[in-house]
C-alpha positions as CSV (number, residue, x, y, z in Angstrom):
1,M,-2.5,26.5,15.8
2,R,-1.6,29.0,13.2
3,L,1.1,29.3,10.5
4,L,2.5,32.8,10.7
5,E,5.3,32.7,8.1
6,L,6.3,30.3,5.4
7,E,9.5,30.1,3.4
8,V,9.7,27.7,0.5
9,T,12.7,27.2,-1.9
10,G,12.8,24.7,-4.8
11,Y,9.8,22.6,-3.8
12,R,8.5,21.1,-7.1
13,N,7.7,24.0,-9.4
14,L,7.9,26.7,-6.6
15,G,10.8,29.1,-6.7
16,R,11.8,31.3,-3.7
17,I,8.7,32.2,-1.7
18,D,8.4,34.2,1.6
19,L,4.8,34.6,2.9
20,A,3.3,36.1,6.0
21,F,-0.3,35.2,7.0
22,Q,-2.8,37.3,8.9
23,G,-6.0,36.1,10.4
24,D,-7.6,32.6,10.2
25,R,-7.9,32.3,6.4
26,A,-5.6,32.4,3.4
27,V,-6.9,32.0,-0.1
28,F,-4.7,31.1,-3.1
29,V,-6.1,31.6,-6.6
30,G,-4.5,30.8,-9.9
31,E,-4.9,28.7,-13.0
32,N,-4.2,24.9,-12.9
33,A,-0.6,23.7,-12.8
34,Q,0.7,27.0,-11.4
35,G,1.8,25.7,-8.0
36,K,-1.3,26.0,-5.7
37,S,-1.3,22.3,-4.7
38,N,2.5,22.2,-4.3
39,L,2.2,25.1,-1.9
40,L,-0.3,23.3,0.4
41,E,1.7,20.1,0.1
42,A,4.9,21.9,1.2
43,I,3.0,23.1,4.3
44,Y,1.7,19.6,4.9
45,L,5.3,18.3,4.8
46,L,6.0,20.3,7.9
47,A,3.4,18.4,9.9
48,T,3.8,14.8,8.6
49,M,7.4,14.7,7.3
50,R,5.9,12.8,4.3
51,A,5.6,14.2,0.8
52,A,2.1,13.9,-0.8
53,R,2.0,12.6,-4.3
54,A,5.6,11.5,-4.3
55,E,7.0,8.0,-4.3
56,T,10.5,9.2,-3.3
57,D,11.7,12.3,-1.4
58,A,13.8,13.3,-4.4
59,Q,10.7,13.9,-6.5
60,V,9.8,17.1,-4.5
61,V,13.1,18.8,-5.5
62,S,12.4,21.2,-8.4
63,R,13.9,20.3,-11.8
64,A,15.6,23.6,-12.0
65,A,17.4,22.9,-8.7
66,F,19.2,19.9,-10.4
67,D,21.3,22.5,-12.3
68,E,22.8,23.6,-9.0
69,V,25.8,22.1,-7.2
70,L,23.6,20.9,-4.4
71,P,20.0,20.3,-5.6
72,A,17.6,20.8,-2.6
73,A,14.1,21.7,-1.6
74,R,13.6,23.6,1.7
75,V,10.4,24.4,3.6
76,V,10.4,26.5,6.8
77,G,7.4,27.3,8.9
78,H,7.0,29.7,11.8
79,V,4.0,28.5,13.9
80,S,2.0,29.7,16.8
81,T,0.9,26.8,19.0
82,A,-0.7,26.4,22.4
83,A,2.7,25.3,23.7
84,G,4.5,28.4,22.3
85,P,6.3,29.5,19.2
86,L,7.6,26.8,16.9
87,K,9.9,26.8,13.9
88,I,10.1,23.8,11.7
89,E,12.5,23.4,8.9
90,V,12.6,20.4,6.4
91,T,15.3,20.1,3.8
92,V,15.5,17.5,1.0
93,V,18.8,17.2,-0.7
94,A,19.0,15.2,-4.0
95,R,21.9,13.2,-5.3
96,D,22.4,10.8,-8.2
97,G,21.6,7.1,-7.5
98,A,21.9,3.9,-9.5
99,T,18.3,4.0,-10.7
100,G,17.7,7.8,-10.4
101,P,17.8,10.7,-8.0
102,I,17.9,9.8,-4.2
103,G,16.6,12.3,-1.6
104,T,18.0,12.7,1.9
105,K,15.6,14.5,4.2
106,T,16.6,16.3,7.4
107,V,14.5,18.3,9.9
108,K,15.2,20.9,12.5
109,V,12.8,22.0,15.3
110,N,13.5,25.4,16.8
111,G,16.9,25.2,15.2
112,V,17.8,21.8,16.6
113,A,18.3,18.7,14.4
114,K,15.7,16.0,15.1
115,R,14.8,12.5,14.0
116,M,11.8,12.4,11.7
117,A,9.8,10.4,14.3
118,D,10.4,13.2,16.9
119,A,9.3,16.0,14.5
120,I,6.1,14.5,13.3
121,G,3.1,16.2,14.8
122,R,4.8,19.2,16.3
123,M,2.6,21.0,13.9
124,T,-0.6,19.2,13.0
125,A,-2.4,19.6,9.6
126,V,-5.1,18.0,7.5
127,L,-4.8,18.1,3.7
128,F,-7.8,17.6,1.4
129,T,-7.2,17.2,-2.4
130,A,-9.0,15.9,-5.4
131,D,-6.9,12.8,-5.1
132,D,-8.8,11.9,-1.9
133,L,-11.5,10.3,-4.2
134,E,-8.9,7.6,-4.7
135,M,-9.0,6.9,-1.0
136,I,-12.6,6.0,-1.4
137,T,-12.4,3.8,-4.5
138,G,-8.7,3.0,-4.8
139,A,-6.3,0.5,-3.2
140,P,-6.5,-0.4,0.5
141,S,-3.0,1.0,0.9
142,L,-4.5,4.5,0.5
143,R,-6.9,4.0,3.3
144,R,-4.2,2.6,5.5
145,R,-2.1,5.6,4.8
146,Y,-5.1,7.8,5.9
147,L,-5.1,6.1,9.3
148,D,-1.3,6.0,9.6
149,T,-0.8,9.7,8.8
150,T,-3.6,10.7,11.2
151,L,-2.3,8.6,14.1
152,A,1.4,9.5,13.5
153,Q,0.6,13.2,14.2
154,V,-0.7,12.5,17.7
155,E,0.9,9.2,18.7
156,P,4.7,8.9,18.4
157,H,4.5,5.4,19.8
158,Y,2.3,4.4,16.9
159,A,4.7,5.9,14.3
160,N,7.6,4.0,15.9
161,A,5.7,0.8,16.0
162,R,4.7,1.1,12.3
163,S,8.3,1.8,11.3
164,R,9.5,-1.2,13.3
165,F,6.7,-3.4,12.0
166,E,7.7,-2.6,8.4
167,R,11.3,-3.5,9.0
168,V,10.5,-6.8,10.7
169,L,8.0,-7.6,8.0
170,T,10.7,-7.2,5.3
171,Q,13.0,-9.6,7.3
172,R,10.2,-12.2,7.8
173,N,9.3,-12.1,4.1
174,S,12.9,-12.6,3.1
175,L,13.1,-15.6,5.4
176,L,9.9,-17.1,4.0
177,K,11.4,-17.0,0.5
178,R,14.6,-18.6,1.7
179,I,12.5,-21.4,3.5
180,R,10.5,-21.9,0.3
181,E,13.8,-22.3,-1.6
182,G,15.2,-24.8,0.9
183,L,17.9,-22.3,2.2
184,A,16.5,-21.9,5.7
185,G,14.3,-23.7,8.2
186,E,11.0,-22.9,9.9
187,D,12.8,-22.9,13.2
188,E,14.1,-19.4,12.4
189,L,10.6,-18.0,12.2
190,P,9.6,-17.7,16.0
191,F,11.9,-14.7,16.7
192,W,10.5,-12.7,13.8
193,D,6.9,-13.8,14.6
194,E,7.3,-12.5,18.1
195,E,8.6,-9.2,17.0
196,L,5.9,-8.9,14.3
197,S,3.2,-9.7,16.7
198,K,4.4,-7.2,19.2
199,H,4.4,-4.2,16.8
200,G,1.5,-5.4,14.8
201,A,-0.7,-5.5,17.9
202,V,0.0,-1.8,18.5
203,L,-1.2,-1.0,14.9
204,F,-4.3,-3.2,15.2
205,H,-5.3,-1.7,18.5
206,R,-4.6,2.0,17.7
207,R,-6.3,1.7,14.3
208,A,-9.4,0.1,15.7
209,Q,-9.8,2.8,18.4
210,A,-9.1,5.6,16.0
211,T,-11.5,4.3,13.4
212,G,-14.3,4.1,16.0
213,T,-13.8,7.8,16.8
214,I,-13.4,8.9,13.2
215,S,-16.6,7.1,12.3
216,R,-18.5,9.0,15.0
217,L,-17.1,12.3,13.9
218,A,-17.5,11.7,10.2
219,R,-21.1,10.7,10.6
220,T,-21.8,14.0,12.3
221,V,-20.0,16.1,9.6
222,H,-21.5,14.2,6.8
223,A,-25.0,14.7,8.1
224,Q,-24.3,18.5,7.8
225,L,-23.0,18.1,4.2
226,A,-25.6,15.6,3.0
227,P,-28.7,15.5,5.3
228,G,-30.6,12.3,5.1
229,E,-27.5,10.1,4.3
230,A,-25.9,8.0,7.1
231,L,-22.1,7.5,6.7
232,A,-20.4,4.7,8.5
233,V,-16.7,3.9,8.6
234,A,-15.6,0.4,9.5
235,Y,-12.1,-1.0,10.2
236,R,-11.4,-4.4,8.6
237,P,-8.2,-6.0,10.1
238,R,-6.5,-8.8,8.2
239,I,-6.3,-11.3,11.0
240,D,-8.2,-14.6,11.4
241,T,-10.4,-15.7,14.3
242,L,-10.4,-12.7,16.6
243,P,-11.7,-13.6,20.1
244,G,-14.3,-10.8,19.9
245,E,-15.0,-7.4,18.3
246,I,-11.6,-5.8,17.7
247,E,-12.7,-2.5,19.2
248,S,-13.2,-4.3,22.6
249,L,-9.9,-6.2,22.6
250,T,-6.8,-5.1,24.5
251,E,-3.4,-4.8,22.9
252,D,-2.3,-8.0,24.7
253,E,-5.3,-9.9,23.4
254,L,-4.5,-8.7,19.9
255,L,-0.8,-9.7,20.3
256,E,-1.9,-13.3,21.2
257,A,-4.4,-13.5,18.3
258,Y,-1.9,-12.3,15.8
259,S,0.7,-14.7,17.1
260,R,-1.7,-17.6,16.6
261,A,-2.6,-16.3,13.1
262,L,1.1,-16.2,12.1
263,A,1.8,-19.7,13.5
264,S,-1.2,-21.2,11.8
265,G,-0.5,-19.6,8.4
266,V,3.2,-20.6,8.1
267,R,2.6,-23.1,5.2
268,R,0.4,-20.6,3.3
269,D,2.9,-17.8,3.9
270,T,5.9,-19.9,2.9
271,A,4.2,-21.0,-0.4
272,A,3.5,-17.3,-1.2
273,G,6.9,-16.1,0.0
274,M,5.2,-13.3,2.0
275,T,3.2,-12.7,5.2
276,L,-0.5,-12.8,4.2
277,S,-2.0,-11.6,7.5
278,G,-1.4,-8.5,9.5
279,P,-2.0,-4.7,9.6
280,H,-0.1,-4.3,6.3
281,R,-3.1,-5.8,4.6
282,D,-5.9,-4.1,6.6
283,D,-8.7,-2.1,5.0
284,V,-11.3,0.5,5.9
285,E,-14.8,0.3,4.5
286,F,-17.2,3.3,3.9
287,S,-20.9,2.9,3.6
288,L,-23.9,5.2,3.0
289,D,-27.1,3.9,4.4
290,E,-25.4,0.4,4.6
291,F,-24.4,0.4,0.9
292,A,-20.7,0.4,0.0
293,V,-19.6,3.9,-1.1
294,A,-17.1,2.5,-3.6
295,G,-19.7,0.4,-5.5
296,F,-22.9,2.5,-5.2
297,A,-22.2,6.1,-4.5
298,S,-22.1,8.8,-7.2
299,R,-18.9,10.8,-7.8
300,A,-20.5,13.7,-5.9
301,Q,-21.3,11.5,-3.0
302,Q,-17.8,10.1,-3.0
303,R,-16.4,13.6,-2.9
304,T,-18.6,14.5,0.0
305,V,-17.6,11.3,1.9
306,A,-13.9,12.1,1.3
307,L,-14.4,15.7,2.6
308,S,-16.3,14.3,5.6
309,L,-13.4,12.1,6.4
310,R,-10.9,14.9,6.2
311,L,-13.0,17.1,8.4
312,A,-13.4,14.2,10.9
313,E,-9.6,13.8,10.8
314,A,-9.3,17.5,11.8
315,K,-11.8,17.1,14.7
316,F,-10.0,13.9,15.8
317,L,-6.6,15.7,15.9
318,E,-8.2,18.5,17.8
319,E,-9.7,16.1,20.4
320,R,-6.3,14.4,20.9
321,R,-4.1,17.6,20.9
322,G,-6.4,20.1,22.5
323,E,-6.0,22.5,19.6
324,A,-7.3,22.5,16.0
325,P,-4.9,21.5,13.2
326,L,-4.1,23.7,10.2
327,L,-6.7,22.9,7.6
328,L,-5.5,22.7,4.0
329,L,-8.2,22.5,1.3
330,D,-7.1,22.2,-2.3
331,D,-9.7,23.2,-4.8
332,I,-12.6,21.8,-2.8
333,L,-15.2,24.1,-4.4
334,S,-14.5,23.5,-8.1
335,E,-17.3,21.1,-8.8
336,M,-20.0,22.6,-6.5
337,D,-22.8,25.0,-7.1
338,A,-23.2,28.2,-5.0
339,A,-25.5,26.5,-2.5
340,R,-23.2,23.5,-2.0
341,R,-20.2,25.7,-1.6
342,G,-22.0,27.6,1.2
343,T,-22.9,24.4,2.9
344,V,-19.4,23.1,2.8
345,L,-17.8,26.3,4.2
346,T,-20.4,26.3,7.0
347,A,-19.7,22.7,7.8
348,I,-16.0,23.4,8.2
349,G,-16.9,25.4,11.3
350,D,-14.5,27.2,13.5
351,V,-10.8,26.4,13.0
352,D,-7.8,28.3,14.1
353,Q,-6.6,28.6,10.5
354,M,-7.5,27.3,7.0
355,M,-5.8,27.7,3.7
356,V,-7.8,27.2,0.6
357,T,-7.0,27.1,-3.1
358,G,-9.2,27.8,-6.2
359,T,-9.1,28.8,-9.8
360,D,-11.6,31.6,-9.6
361,W,-12.2,34.3,-7.0
362,D,-16.0,34.0,-7.7
363,R,-15.9,30.5,-6.2
364,F,-15.6,32.1,-2.7
365,P,-18.4,34.1,-1.0
366,A,-17.5,37.7,-0.3
367,D,-17.9,37.3,3.4
368,F,-15.4,34.4,3.3
369,L,-12.8,36.5,1.5
370,A,-13.3,39.5,3.9
371,G,-10.4,39.5,6.3
372,A,-8.6,36.7,4.6
373,S,-5.0,36.8,3.4
374,L,-5.3,36.7,-0.4
375,F,-2.6,35.5,-2.8
376,A,-2.3,35.0,-6.6
377,V,-0.3,32.0,-7.8
378,E,1.3,32.0,-11.2
379,G,4.3,30.1,-12.6
380,G,5.6,28.9,-9.3
381,T,5.4,32.4,-7.7
382,V,3.0,33.6,-5.0
383,Q,2.1,37.3,-4.7
384,P,-0.3,39.2,-2.4
385,A,-3.6,39.9,-4.2
386,A,-6.0,42.7,-4.0
387,P,-9.5,41.9,-2.9
388,P,-11.6,41.0,-6.0
389,V,-14.1,43.6,-7.3
390,P,-17.6,42.4,-6.6
391,G,-19.2,40.9,-9.7
392,A,-15.9,40.8,-11.6
393,R,-14.9,37.5,-13.1
394,T,-11.6,36.0,-14.2
395,A,-10.8,35.3,-17.8
396,D,-11.6,31.5,-17.5
397,S,-15.0,32.1,-16.0
């Protein structure tokens, strides 16, 4: 899978950009806060239909665009895939809301309007950023998002089940609060419990299977990046008294187990005014040599684990789709010495296409830059760059 052409308008600080890519590598170099990360995130939007580092869709619309009659951000990608040529267009239109700007997102695939659920995964991509360290040490929601985004690109059924689960969860939580306040009875819960169990079982099952595969792949990648350290990834579902190891349970068995958990937890849920068990409270644990990464690993080790997970995600998508995803690597080499950079670039292995950002051309080996599409990023603009002169350094070196 390769991105051949990219058009971006009004995405965060990016102005009007039209790029064409040759070969299997593109390198973007520029100072911090010039738009390198925004460019990769715009590409990632084409694959996942979700904006990275944004709480609302409206946040991706550039501030300058709000001076226009119709503030909007637009990203268009022309992609070569195993199934044939593909054109994906995502547009976010912003309008004023009661508490701030509201974004409306639309998507077209080969010129035809599609639902978001039907557009996710037409192009697959993996994005690694410095923020991925938070996935290791931060809130469980970040680790759930890692699984959700990965699975959504290859399993439309999963994406639909997650969307329906979240809607039903909102309804059940609202009912629990009304029961607590004496405005409704527990006899209204069985319908919502049945729906929640049905969709929740899909999430439990798919997450367990995916985590097992990702753990295997991440262990192999990590062994290349950090020989002598054994990485393990474990799925921790939030459900009581499973009748066995979750990896061995069927979807029907998980449905029955979750139904029992919801029924037995009614009093606790009612007192809390929310559903306390289910995939919305799952977690994923990472360990090195059986010690928790979050509590014992150094920052360098955490960064290596995060990169291993992203590369494992890429291999997972390739196994499921039969073609490698686009690999987007945002400033992965900034904190590494030359030897470590070489190890990382070797571990990435063969991919159809990767796009990498950095602040200094000298961070990239000459043989890596040879044959790559090179671009300079400055002030929200992206221009083709000449190959760097060997031994020359940028002003911030």
